[in-house]
ChimeraX commands (.cxc) that place a marker at each C-alpha (Angstrom):
marker #1 position -0.59,-6.83,20.97 radius 0.5
marker #1 position -3.16,-8.48,18.81 radius 0.5
marker #1 position -1.56,-9.08,15.10 radius 0.5
marker #1 position -2.53,-11.10,12.33 radius 0.5
marker #1 position -4.26,-10.56,9.82 radius 0.5
marker #1 position -7.59,-10.60,10.42 radius 0.5
marker #1 position -7.67,-8.41,12.88 radius 0.5
marker #1 position -6.04,-6.30,10.11 radius 0.5
marker #1 position -9.04,-6.54,8.24 radius 0.5
marker #1 position -11.58,-6.53,11.29 radius 0.5
marker #1 position -10.31,-2.71,12.35 radius 0.5
marker #1 position -10.51,-1.55,8.78 radius 0.5
marker #1 position -14.17,-2.59,8.21 radius 0.5
marker #1 position -14.38,-1.63,11.34 radius 0.5
marker #1 position -13.43,2.25,10.68 radius 0.5
marker #1 position -14.01,2.31,7.23 radius 0.5
marker #1 position -16.46,4.60,6.22 radius 0.5
marker #1 position -14.77,7.16,9.01 radius 0.5
marker #1 position -11.21,6.47,7.85 radius 0.5
marker #1 position -12.06,6.91,4.21 radius 0.5
marker #1 position -13.20,10.34,4.73 radius 0.5
marker #1 position -10.15,11.89,6.24 radius 0.5
marker #1 position -8.39,10.12,3.35 radius 0.5
marker #1 position -9.57,12.94,0.47 radius 0.5
marker #1 position -6.65,13.46,-1.66 radius 0.5
marker #1 position -4.01,11.34,-3.02 radius 0.5
marker #1 position -0.23,11.99,-1.83 radius 0.5
marker #1 position 1.96,13.75,-3.95 radius 0.5
marker #1 position 4.71,11.26,-4.23 radius 0.5
marker #1 position 2.43,8.95,-5.91 radius 0.5
marker #1 position 1.57,11.71,-8.11 radius 0.5
marker #1 position 4.78,12.75,-9.19 radius 0.5
marker #1 position 5.99,8.48,-9.46 radius 0.5
marker #1 position 2.92,7.94,-11.72 radius 0.5
marker #1 position 3.60,11.76,-13.32 radius 0.5
marker #1 position 7.35,10.01,-15.14 radius 0.5
marker #1 position 5.46,6.79,-15.84 radius 0.5
marker #1 position 3.66,6.24,-19.35 radius 0.5
marker #1 position 0.13,5.43,-20.41 radius 0.5
marker #1 position 0.25,1.47,-19.18 radius 0.5
marker #1 position -2.51,-1.65,-19.85 radius 0.5
marker #1 position -3.09,-3.36,-16.75 radius 0.5
marker #1 position -2.30,-0.57,-13.42 radius 0.5
marker #1 position -2.67,-2.30,-9.68 radius 0.5
marker #1 position -3.24,-0.65,-6.17 radius 0.5
marker #1 position -2.19,-2.84,-3.70 radius 0.5
marker #1 position -4.15,-1.93,-0.11 radius 0.5
marker #1 position -5.95,0.27,-2.00 radius 0.5
marker #1 position -8.23,1.68,0.70 radius 0.5
marker #1 position -10.85,4.15,-0.35 radius 0.5
marker #1 position -9.52,4.03,-4.14 radius 0.5
marker #1 position -7.44,7.98,-3.83 radius 0.5
marker #1 position -4.59,6.27,-5.72 radius 0.5
marker #1 position -6.77,3.74,-7.75 radius 0.5
marker #1 position -8.29,7.12,-9.66 radius 0.5
marker #1 position -5.08,8.17,-10.59 radius 0.5
marker #1 position -4.22,5.25,-11.62 radius 0.5
marker #1 position -7.39,4.89,-13.64 radius 0.5
marker #1 position -6.51,8.37,-15.12 radius 0.5
marker #1 position -3.41,6.09,-17.02 radius 0.5
marker #1 position -3.82,2.33,-17.58 radius 0.5
marker #1 position -6.33,1.09,-20.26 radius 0.5
marker #1 position -7.54,-0.96,-16.80 radius 0.5
marker #1 position -7.29,-0.19,-12.83 radius 0.5
marker #1 position -7.48,-2.16,-9.67 radius 0.5
marker #1 position -7.34,-1.58,-6.60 radius 0.5
marker #1 position -7.26,-4.82,-3.98 radius 0.5
marker #1 position -7.61,-4.37,-0.50 radius 0.5
marker #1 position -8.18,-6.81,2.58 radius 0.5
marker #1 position -11.11,-4.63,4.07 radius 0.5
marker #1 position -14.49,-5.29,2.31 radius 0.5
marker #1 position -15.43,-1.87,4.53 radius 0.5
marker #1 position -12.79,0.27,2.20 radius 0.5
marker #1 position -14.00,-1.29,-1.05 radius 0.5
marker #1 position -17.09,-0.61,-0.49 radius 0.5
marker #1 position -16.24,3.38,0.18 radius 0.5
marker #1 position -13.56,3.25,-3.05 radius 0.5
marker #1 position -16.53,1.79,-5.10 radius 0.5
marker #1 position -18.39,4.71,-3.93 radius 0.5
marker #1 position -15.56,6.95,-4.87 radius 0.5
marker #1 position -15.69,5.94,-8.53 radius 0.5
marker #1 position -19.41,5.98,-8.79 radius 0.5
marker #1 position -19.40,9.75,-7.63 radius 0.5
marker #1 position -15.89,10.78,-8.99 radius 0.5
marker #1 position -16.71,8.88,-12.06 radius 0.5
marker #1 position -13.68,6.78,-13.48 radius 0.5
marker #1 position -13.49,3.46,-14.05 radius 0.5
marker #1 position -11.76,0.89,-11.84 radius 0.5
marker #1 position -11.91,-3.23,-11.01 radius 0.5
marker #1 position -11.91,-3.54,-6.76 radius 0.5
marker #1 position -10.78,-6.78,-5.70 radius 0.5
marker #1 position -10.72,-8.24,-2.38 radius 0.5
marker #1 position -7.00,-9.80,-1.65 radius 0.5
marker #1 position -4.39,-10.45,0.85 radius 0.5
marker #1 position -1.00,-8.34,-0.22 radius 0.5
marker #1 position 0.71,-11.96,0.30 radius 0.5
marker #1 position -1.52,-13.84,-1.37 radius 0.5
marker #1 position -2.00,-11.82,-5.12 radius 0.5
marker #1 position -5.28,-12.72,-6.93 radius 0.5
marker #1 position -3.25,-12.73,-10.25 radius 0.5
marker #1 position -1.73,-14.42,-13.00 radius 0.5
marker #1 position 2.11,-14.49,-13.11 radius 0.5
marker #1 position 3.31,-10.72,-15.63 radius 0.5
marker #1 position -0.28,-9.72,-15.63 radius 0.5
marker #1 position 0.23,-6.11,-14.50 radius 0.5
marker #1 position 2.62,-2.78,-16.05 radius 0.5
marker #1 position 2.45,-0.73,-13.47 radius 0.5
marker #1 position 1.87,-0.53,-9.69 radius 0.5
marker #1 position 1.80,1.13,-5.96 radius 0.5
marker #1 position 2.02,-0.56,-2.66 radius 0.5
marker #1 position 1.65,1.97,-0.45 radius 0.5
marker #1 position 0.93,2.43,3.51 radius 0.5
marker #1 position 0.37,-0.64,3.39 radius 0.5
marker #1 position 3.40,-3.32,3.71 radius 0.5
marker #1 position 3.98,-2.13,7.16 radius 0.5
marker #1 position -0.14,-3.53,8.27 radius 0.5
marker #1 position 1.29,-7.46,7.47 radius 0.5
marker #1 position 2.25,-8.61,10.71 radius 0.5
marker #1 position 5.13,-10.51,10.57 radius 0.5
marker #1 position 8.54,-10.02,8.49 radius 0.5
marker #1 position 8.01,-13.20,6.59 radius 0.5
marker #1 position 4.28,-12.08,5.30 radius 0.5
marker #1 position 6.22,-8.66,4.06 radius 0.5
marker #1 position 8.98,-10.65,2.52 radius 0.5
marker #1 position 6.11,-12.81,0.62 radius 0.5
marker #1 position 4.05,-9.42,-0.03 radius 0.5
marker #1 position 7.13,-7.50,-2.28 radius 0.5
marker #1 position 8.12,-11.22,-4.20 radius 0.5
marker #1 position 4.21,-11.58,-4.90 radius 0.5
marker #1 position 4.22,-7.75,-6.48 radius 0.5
marker #1 position 7.35,-9.24,-8.71 radius 0.5
marker #1 position 5.84,-11.90,-9.40 radius 0.5
marker #1 position 2.63,-10.15,-10.87 radius 0.5
marker #1 position 4.62,-7.18,-12.95 radius 0.5
marker #1 position 5.83,-7.89,-16.16 radius 0.5
marker #1 position 9.59,-7.09,-17.27 radius 0.5
marker #1 position 10.43,-4.35,-17.12 radius 0.5
marker #1 position 6.90,-2.50,-15.42 radius 0.5
marker #1 position 7.89,-0.32,-12.20 radius 0.5
marker #1 position 6.29,0.30,-8.57 radius 0.5
marker #1 position 6.11,2.31,-5.93 radius 0.5
marker #1 position 6.50,0.80,-2.55 radius 0.5
marker #1 position 6.02,2.90,0.81 radius 0.5
marker #1 position 6.19,1.98,4.77 radius 0.5
marker #1 position 6.02,4.22,7.73 radius 0.5
marker #1 position 9.37,4.99,8.48 radius 0.5
marker #1 position 11.25,5.90,11.72 radius 0.5
marker #1 position 12.87,9.06,10.06 radius 0.5
marker #1 position 8.82,10.42,10.59 radius 0.5
marker #1 position 8.90,13.10,13.65 radius 0.5
marker #1 position 6.63,10.58,15.79 radius 0.5
marker #1 position 9.05,8.38,16.18 radius 0.5
marker #1 position 12.49,8.09,18.59 radius 0.5
marker #1 position 14.52,5.81,16.89 radius 0.5
marker #1 position 17.59,4.54,16.27 radius 0.5
marker #1 position 19.28,1.67,14.71 radius 0.5
marker #1 position 18.62,-0.69,11.54 radius 0.5
marker #1 position 16.00,-2.88,12.57 radius 0.5
marker #1 position 12.12,-1.33,12.75 radius 0.5
marker #1 position 9.71,-1.91,15.85 radius 0.5
marker #1 position 6.17,-2.65,15.69 radius 0.5
marker #1 position 3.35,-0.76,17.37 radius 0.5
marker #1 position -0.14,0.45,18.20 radius 0.5
marker #1 position -1.70,3.32,16.18 radius 0.5
marker #1 position -5.49,3.95,17.40 radius 0.5
marker #1 position -7.71,5.52,15.09 radius 0.5
marker #1 position -10.09,7.87,17.01 radius 0.5
marker #1 position -14.02,7.59,15.88 radius 0.5
marker #1 position -16.28,10.34,16.05 radius 0.5
marker #1 position -18.30,9.62,19.61 radius 0.5
marker #1 position -14.60,9.34,21.24 radius 0.5
marker #1 position -13.99,5.59,20.56 radius 0.5
marker #1 position -10.33,4.27,19.65 radius 0.5
marker #1 position -9.53,1.40,17.44 radius 0.5
marker #1 position -5.85,0.41,17.59 radius 0.5
marker #1 position -4.41,-0.25,14.57 radius 0.5
marker #1 position -1.07,-2.53,13.83 radius 0.5
marker #1 position 1.76,-1.11,12.43 radius 0.5
marker #1 position 5.59,-1.59,11.48 radius 0.5
marker #1 position 7.48,0.92,11.75 radius 0.5
marker #1 position 10.46,0.67,9.46 radius 0.5
marker #1 position 13.98,1.72,10.05 radius 0.5
marker #1 position 14.97,2.84,6.44 radius 0.5
marker #1 position 18.00,0.46,6.31 radius 0.5
marker #1 position 15.31,-2.62,7.09 radius 0.5
marker #1 position 13.26,-1.45,4.56 radius 0.5
marker #1 position 16.05,-1.25,1.85 radius 0.5
marker #1 position 17.16,-4.94,3.46 radius 0.5
marker #1 position 13.77,-6.42,2.56 radius 0.5
marker #1 position 13.50,-5.24,-0.80 radius 0.5
marker #1 position 17.08,-6.45,-1.20 radius 0.5
marker #1 position 15.62,-9.92,-0.15 radius 0.5
marker #1 position 13.12,-9.86,-2.49 radius 0.5
marker #1 position 13.05,-10.30,-6.03 radius 0.5
marker #1 position 12.37,-6.70,-6.47 radius 0.5
marker #1 position 15.30,-4.81,-7.75 radius 0.5
marker #1 position 15.60,-1.56,-6.32 radius 0.5
marker #1 position 15.78,1.63,-8.79 radius 0.5
marker #1 position 15.84,4.33,-6.76 radius 0.5
marker #1 position 15.04,5.02,-2.83 radius 0.5
marker #1 position 13.79,8.05,-0.72 radius 0.5
marker #1 position 12.58,9.02,2.20 radius 0.5
marker #1 position 9.67,11.33,2.18 radius 0.5
marker #1 position 7.47,12.80,4.89 radius 0.5
marker #1 position 8.32,10.09,7.01 radius 0.5
marker #1 position 8.02,7.25,5.00 radius 0.5
marker #1 position 10.54,4.99,2.70 radius 0.5
marker #1 position 9.73,4.69,-0.48 radius 0.5
marker #1 position 11.12,2.63,-3.32 radius 0.5
marker #1 position 10.92,2.74,-6.81 radius 0.5
marker #1 position 10.66,-1.22,-8.51 radius 0.5
marker #1 position 10.86,-3.42,-10.67 radius 0.5
marker #1 position 11.20,-7.43,-11.05 radius 0.5
marker #1 position 14.62,-8.69,-11.21 radius 0.5
marker link #1:1,2 radius 0.2
marker link #1:2,3 radius 0.2
marker link #1:3,4 radius 0.2
marker link #1:4,5 radius 0.2
marker link #1:5,6 radius 0.2
marker link #1:6,7 radius 0.2
marker link #1:7,8 radius 0.2
marker link #1:8,9 radius 0.2
marker link #1:9,10 radius 0.2
marker link #1:10,11 radius 0.2
marker link #1:11,12 radius 0.2
marker link #1:12,13 radius 0.2
marker link #1:13,14 radius 0.2
marker link #1:14,15 radius 0.2
marker link #1:15,16 radius 0.2
marker link #1:16,17 radius 0.2
marker link #1:17,18 radius 0.2
marker link #1:18,19 radius 0.2
marker link #1:19,20 radius 0.2
marker link #1:20,21 radius 0.2
marker link #1:21,22 radius 0.2
marker link #1:22,23 radius 0.2
marker link #1:23,24 radius 0.2
marker link #1:24,25 radius 0.2
marker link #1:25,26 radius 0.2
marker link #1:26,27 radius 0.2
marker link #1:27,28 radius 0.2
marker link #1:28,29 radius 0.2
marker link #1:29,30 radius 0.2
marker link #1:30,31 radius 0.2
marker link #1:31,32 radius 0.2
marker link #1:32,33 radius 0.2
marker link #1:33,34 radius 0.2
marker link #1:34,35 radius 0.2
marker link #1:35,36 radius 0.2
marker link #1:36,37 radius 0.2
marker link #1:37,38 radius 0.2
marker link #1:38,39 radius 0.2
marker link #1:39,40 radius 0.2
marker link #1:40,41 radius 0.2
marker link #1:41,42 radius 0.2
marker link #1:42,43 radius 0.2
marker link #1:43,44 radius 0.2
marker link #1:44,45 radius 0.2
marker link #1:45,46 radius 0.2
marker link #1:46,47 radius 0.2
marker link #1:47,48 radius 0.2
marker link #1:48,49 radius 0.2
marker link #1:49,50 radius 0.2
marker link #1:50,51 radius 0.2
marker link #1:51,52 radius 0.2
marker link #1:52,53 radius 0.2
marker link #1:53,54 radius 0.2
marker link #1:54,55 radius 0.2
marker link #1:55,56 radius 0.2
marker link #1:56,57 radius 0.2
marker link #1:57,58 radius 0.2
marker link #1:58,59 radius 0.2
marker link #1:59,60 radius 0.2
marker link #1:60,61 radius 0.2
marker link #1:61,62 radius 0.2
marker link #1:62,63 radius 0.2
marker link #1:63,64 radius 0.2
marker link #1:64,65 radius 0.2
marker link #1:65,66 radius 0.2
marker link #1:66,67 radius 0.2
marker link #1:67,68 radius 0.2
marker link #1:68,69 radius 0.2
marker link #1:69,70 radius 0.2
marker link #1:70,71 radius 0.2
marker link #1:71,72 radius 0.2
marker link #1:72,73 radius 0.2
marker link #1:73,74 radius 0.2
marker link #1:74,75 radius 0.2
marker link #1:75,76 radius 0.2
marker link #1:76,77 radius 0.2
marker link #1:77,78 radius 0.2
marker link #1:78,79 radius 0.2
marker link #1:79,80 radius 0.2
marker link #1:80,81 radius 0.2
marker link #1:81,82 radius 0.2
marker link #1:82,83 radius 0.2
marker link #1:83,84 radius 0.2
marker link #1:84,85 radius 0.2
marker link #1:85,86 radius 0.2
marker link #1:86,87 radius 0.2
marker link #1:87,88 radius 0.2
marker link #1:88,89 radius 0.2
marker link #1:89,90 radius 0.2
marker link #1:90,91 radius 0.2
marker link #1:91,92 radius 0.2
marker link #1:92,93 radius 0.2
marker link #1:93,94 radius 0.2
marker link #1:94,95 radius 0.2
marker link #1:95,96 radius 0.2
marker link #1:96,97 radius 0.2
marker link #1:97,98 radius 0.2
marker link #1:98,99 radius 0.2
marker link #1:99,100 radius 0.2
marker link #1:100,101 radius 0.2
marker link #1:101,102 radius 0.2
marker link #1:102,103 radius 0.2
marker link #1:103,104 radius 0.2
marker link #1:104,105 radius 0.2
marker link #1:105,106 radius 0.2
marker link #1:106,107 radius 0.2
marker link #1:107,108 radius 0.2
marker link #1:108,109 radius 0.2
marker link #1:109,110 radius 0.2
marker link #1:110,111 radius 0.2
marker link #1:111,112 radius 0.2
marker link #1:112,113 radius 0.2
marker link #1:113,114 radius 0.2
marker link #1:114,115 radius 0.2
marker link #1:115,116 radius 0.2
marker link #1:116,117 radius 0.2
marker link #1:117,118 radius 0.2
marker link #1:118,119 radius 0.2
marker link #1:119,120 radius 0.2
marker link #1:120,121 radius 0.2
marker link #1:121,122 radius 0.2
marker link #1:122,123 radius 0.2
marker link #1:123,124 radius 0.2
marker link #1:124,125 radius 0.2
marker link #1:125,126 radius 0.2
marker link #1:126,127 radius 0.2
marker link #1:127,128 radius 0.2
marker link #1:128,129 radius 0.2
marker link #1:129,130 radius 0.2
marker link #1:130,131 radius 0.2
marker link #1:131,132 radius 0.2
marker link #1:132,133 radius 0.2
marker link #1:133,134 radius 0.2
marker link #1:134,135 radius 0.2
marker link #1:135,136 radius 0.2
marker link #1:136,137 radius 0.2
marker link #1:137,138 radius 0.2
marker link #1:138,139 radius 0.2
marker link #1:139,140 radius 0.2
marker link #1:140,141 radius 0.2
marker link #1:141,142 radius 0.2
marker link #1:142,143 radius 0.2
marker link #1:143,144 radius 0.2
marker link #1:144,145 radius 0.2
marker link #1:145,146 radius 0.2
marker link #1:146,147 radius 0.2
marker link #1:147,148 radius 0.2
marker link #1:148,149 radius 0.2
marker link #1:149,150 radius 0.2
marker link #1:150,151 radius 0.2
marker link #1:151,152 radius 0.2
marker link #1:152,153 radius 0.2
marker link #1:153,154 radius 0.2
marker link #1:154,155 radius 0.2
marker link #1:155,156 radius 0.2
marker link #1:156,157 radius 0.2
marker link #1:157,158 radius 0.2
marker link #1:158,159 radius 0.2
marker link #1:159,160 radius 0.2
marker link #1:160,161 radius 0.2
marker link #1:161,162 radius 0.2
marker link #1:162,163 radius 0.2
marker link #1:163,164 radius 0.2
marker link #1:164,165 radius 0.2
marker link #1:165,166 radius 0.2
marker link #1:166,167 radius 0.2
marker link #1:167,168 radius 0.2
marker link #1:168,169 radius 0.2
marker link #1:169,170 radius 0.2
marker link #1:170,171 radius 0.2
marker link #1:171,172 radius 0.2
marker link #1:172,173 radius 0.2
marker link #1:173,174 radius 0.2
marker link #1:174,175 radius 0.2
marker link #1:175,176 radius 0.2
marker link #1:176,177 radius 0.2
marker link #1:177,178 radius 0.2
marker link #1:178,179 radius 0.2
marker link #1:179,180 radius 0.2
marker link #1:180,181 radius 0.2
marker link #1:181,182 radius 0.2
marker link #1:182,183 radius 0.2
marker link #1:183,184 radius 0.2
marker link #1:184,185 radius 0.2
marker link #1:185,186 radius 0.2
marker link #1:186,187 radius 0.2
marker link #1:187,188 radius 0.2
marker link #1:188,189 radius 0.2
marker link #1:189,190 radius 0.2
marker link #1:190,191 radius 0.2
marker link #1:191,192 radius 0.2
marker link #1:192,193 radius 0.2
marker link #1:193,194 radius 0.2
marker link #1:194,195 radius 0.2
marker link #1:195,196 radius 0.2
marker link #1:196,197 radius 0.2
marker link #1:197,198 radius 0.2
marker link #1:198,199 radius 0.2
marker link #1:199,200 radius 0.2
marker link #1:200,201 radius 0.2
marker link #1:201,202 radius 0.2
marker link #1:202,203 radius 0.2
marker link #1:203,204 radius 0.2
marker link #1:204,205 radius 0.2
marker link #1:205,206 radius 0.2
marker link #1:206,207 radius 0.2
marker link #1:207,208 radius 0.2
marker link #1:208,209 radius 0.2
marker link #1:209,210 radius 0.2
marker link #1:210,211 radius 0.2
marker link #1:211,212 radius 0.2
marker link #1:212,213 radius 0.2
marker link #1:213,214 radius 0.2
view
């Protein structure tokens, strides 16, 4: 199982154009979370992909930033911003080492990305990085794919690593690394971080948590 951070980047660079075409709409859970937040100064989309959720942030912040490790997906995000006429800065970067100063982000979403980090230490580091860049009292929504999804028949408090194929036009498959979180494990990793959990839920087979920095 190829599980390096470079492998994750290479995978999404390879599938970026096709992947973007299948990710047109924002998730309702993210829309609901953002609808409950006041307008902010600076909002961050960690693992922004093609920018579908960055677009929502752009309507709720003076400055919206989308960060992704994949240059291919960042290209798709910039193209989306041009086509849909919204303002956002798109930055290449690693979720486990965010290129932002302390206390500089006033709202964030970190969705469908945590589960791509190949080691638990990196996943926990990324949660601490999120806490580091958030201003006091600000909120973020964190999500990860869960064993509660109908695709899995898994019991226990620990998740598991797997590869999930992406099928390109023409039939070629490209394996993608996932760590599938058990709900208890997701909550344990959050509890071990510098984030304080305000609310958790499972929706559409994903674990969600609304968090704020300690």
